C-alpha positions in Angstrom: 1.4 18.8 -14.7 0.5 15.7 -12.7 -1.8 16.2 -9.7 -1.9 13.5 -7.0 -5.3 13.5 -5.2 -3.8 12.5 -1.9 -5.8 11.0 1.0 -4.0 11.0 4.3 -2.8 7.6 5.6 -3.6 5.9 2.3 -2.1 4.1 -0.7 -1.6 7.4 -2.4 1.6 7.9 -0.3 3.2 5.3 -2.7 2.4 7.5 -5.7 4.1 10.5 -4.1 7.1 8.3 -3.4 7.3 7.0 -6.9 7.2 10.5 -8.4 10.0 11.5 -6.0 12.0 8.5 -7.2 11.4 9.5 -10.8 12.2 13.2 -10.1 9.0 14.2 -11.8 7.2 17.5 -11.0 3.8 17.1 -9.5 1.2 18.9 -7.4 -0.6 17.4 -4.3 -4.2 18.0 -3.6 -4.9 16.9 0.0 -8.0 15.2 1.3 -8.6 14.2 4.9 -10.4 11.1 6.2 -13.5 11.5 8.3 -12.2 11.1 11.8 -15.1 8.9 12.9 -15.6 6.7 9.8 -12.1 6.9 8.5 -13.6 7.1 5.0 -12.5 9.5 2.2 -14.5 12.7 1.9 -17.3 12.9 -0.7 -15.3 15.6 -2.6 -13.1 12.8 -4.0 -16.1 11.7 -6.1 -15.8 14.8 -8.1 -12.4 13.5 -9.3 -13.4 9.8 -9.7 -16.8 8.2 -9.3 -15.6 5.7 -6.6 -14.3 8.6 -4.4 -11.2 6.7 -3.4 -7.5 7.4 -3.4 -5.1 7.2 -5.1 -6.2 9.1 -8.1 -4.0 11.1 -10.4 -4.8 13.6 -13.1 -2.3 14.2 -15.9 -3.7 16.7 -18.4 -7.0 15.3 -19.6 -6.3 11.9 -18.1 -7.8 10.8 -14.8 -6.5 7.5 -13.5 -7.2 5.4 -10.4 -5.9 2.1 -9.0 -2.4 1.9 -7.5 -1.1 -0.7 -9.9 -2.4 1.1 -13.0 -1.0 4.4 -11.8 2.4 2.9 -11.1 2.6 1.3 -14.5 1.5 4.5 -16.3 4.0 6.7 -14.5 6.9 4.3 -15.0 6.1 3.8 -18.6 5.5 7.5 -19.4 8.1 9.2 -17.2 10.5 6.5 -16.1 12.8 6.5 -19.2 13.8 2.9 -18.5 14.1 3.4 -14.7 12.5 1.4 -12.0 11.3 -1.4 -14.3 13.1 -4.3 -15.9 13.3 -4.5 -19.7 10.3 -5.8 -21.6 10.5 -9.4 -22.6 12.7 -10.5 -19.7 11.9 -12.9 -16.9 12.5 -10.0 -14.5 9.8 -8.0 -16.2 7.3 -10.8 -15.6 8.3 -11.0 -12.0 7.9 -7.2 -11.8 4.4 -7.3 -13.1 3.5 -10.2 -10.7 4.5 -8.1 -7.7 2.7 -5.0 -8.9 -0.6 -7.0 -9.0 0.1 -9.3 -6.0 0.3 -6.3 -3.7 -3.3 -5.4 -4.0 -4.8 -8.6 -5.4 -3.4 -11.1 -2.8 -1.6 -9.3 0.0 -4.1 -6.6 0.9 -7.4 -8.5 1.1 -6.7 -10.4 4.4 -5.2 -7.2 5.8 -8.3 -5.3 5.0 -10.4 -8.0 6.6 -8.3 -7.7 9.7 -8.9 -4.0 9.9 -12.6 -4.4 9.3 -13.1 -7.1 11.9 -11.1 -5.3 14.5 -13.3 -2.2 13.9 -16.4 -4.4 14.4 -15.1 -5.5 17.7 -14.5 -1.9 19.0 -17.6 -0.2 17.4 -20.4 1.1 19.6 -23.1 -1.5 20.1 -25.6 -2.6 22.8 -23.8 -4.2 25.8 -25.5 -7.5 25.3 -24.2 -7.8 21.7 -20.6 -7.1 22.5 -19.7 -10.6 23.7 -21.3 -12.1 20.6 -19.4 -9.7 18.4 -16.1 -10.4 20.1 -16.7 -14.1 19.8 -17.4 -13.9 16.1 -14.3 -11.7 15.5 -12.1 -14.0 17.5 -13.3 -17.0 15.6 -12.9 -15.5 12.1 -9.5 -14.1 13.0 -8.3 -17.5 14.4 -9.8 -19.7 11.6 -9.2 -17.6 8.5 -7.7 -14.1 8.7 -4.6 -14.7 10.9 -3.6 -17.9 9.1 -4.0 -16.2 5.7 -1.8 -13.3 6.8 0.8 -15.7 8.3 0.8 -17.6 5.0 1.5 -14.5 3.0 4.1 -13.1 5.3 5.9 -16.5 5.3 5.8 -16.5 1.5 7.2 -13.0 1.3 9.9 -13.6 3.8 11.1 -16.6 1.7 11.0 -14.5 -1.5 13.3 -11.9 0.0 15.7 -14.6 1.1 16.4 -15.0 -2.7 17.2 -11.4 -3.5 17.6 -8.0 -1.9 14.5 -6.6 -3.6 11.3 -8.3 -4.8 12.3 -8.4 -8.5 16.0 -9.1 -7.9 19.1 -7.1 -7.0 17.8 -3.8 -8.3 15.1 -1.6 -6.6 12.0 -1.2 -8.8 8.5 0.3 -8.7 7.3 -3.1 -7.6 9.0 -2.5 -4.3 7.1 0.8 -4.0 3.9 -1.1 -4.7 4.7 -3.7 -2.0 5.5 -1.2 0.6 1.9 -0.5 1.7 0.8 -4.1 2.6 4.0 -4.6 4.5 3.7 -1.4 6.4 0.1 -2.3 7.2 1.2 -5.7 8.3 3.8 -4.2 10.6 1.2 -2.0 12.3 -1.8 -4.3 12.6 -1.0 -7.9 11.5 2.0 -9.1 13.5 4.9 -8.4 11.2 7.9 -8.1 13.4 11.6 -9.1 13.9 10.7 -12.8 13.6 10.7 -12.1 9.8 14.1 -10.3 9.5 14.1 -10.1 5.7 10.7 -8.2 5.6 11.8 -5.9 8.4 15.0 -5.3 6.6 13.1 -4.4 3.5 11.0 -1.8 5.5 14.2 -0.4 7.0 15.7 0.0 3.5 12.8 1.7 1.9 12.3 4.1 4.9 15.9 5.2 4.6 15.6 6.2 0.9 15.8 9.9 0.4 12.9 9.9 -2.1 10.7 8.1 0.5 11.6 10.8 3.1 10.8 13.6 0.6 7.4 12.0 -0.2 6.6 12.1 3.5 7.4 15.8 3.6 5.0 16.4 0.7 2.3 14.0 1.8 2.1 14.9 5.5 1.5 12.7 8.5 1.5 9.0 7.6 0.3 7.0 10.6 1.1 3.6 9.2 4.7 4.4 10.4 3.6 4.7 14.0 
């Protein structure tokens, strides 16, 4: 039996969704973020040394990292579903998006979150103007332009096809969901990029996505 070690409001929501799409039985073990630090609880380190989510266990196997988990589940339980055939150009594109999601799309979004938290964190009153000035400068000179660059690139890619790999929905679309949901919440993704917003509408309407929300609980990235 697969167990998903599920942290609220995290990338592990994608793993629940993938398992629902594959119609594979699984259990959910829930973990809650610290309400002050928003970090995962130390109990996750008992599952994996880094103490982060997503992590799955499948028999004797313990596996972390979203992309690795997606590849493992699709290869072992997909039966040819949600991934293009090996040796095809579509398969290479599929692998590209699996790795792009975390390797390229997420870093500027994480920086955006971290710098925004710096700006609002408690600090001596005399330091606040300095902190705000630093955050504003970094956002303007690097973070925001990088996010805009990636969103423009992704919008153009979805002008070529309905889904990221082509006309068929794949696990790469599941992997790409988190950075785009994060961008819609905190990085300016809006109706000015209709292809990306249409992608979010389509995935949110999928029955398996809705079932995963029921299993995973509150998912504040949707708010």
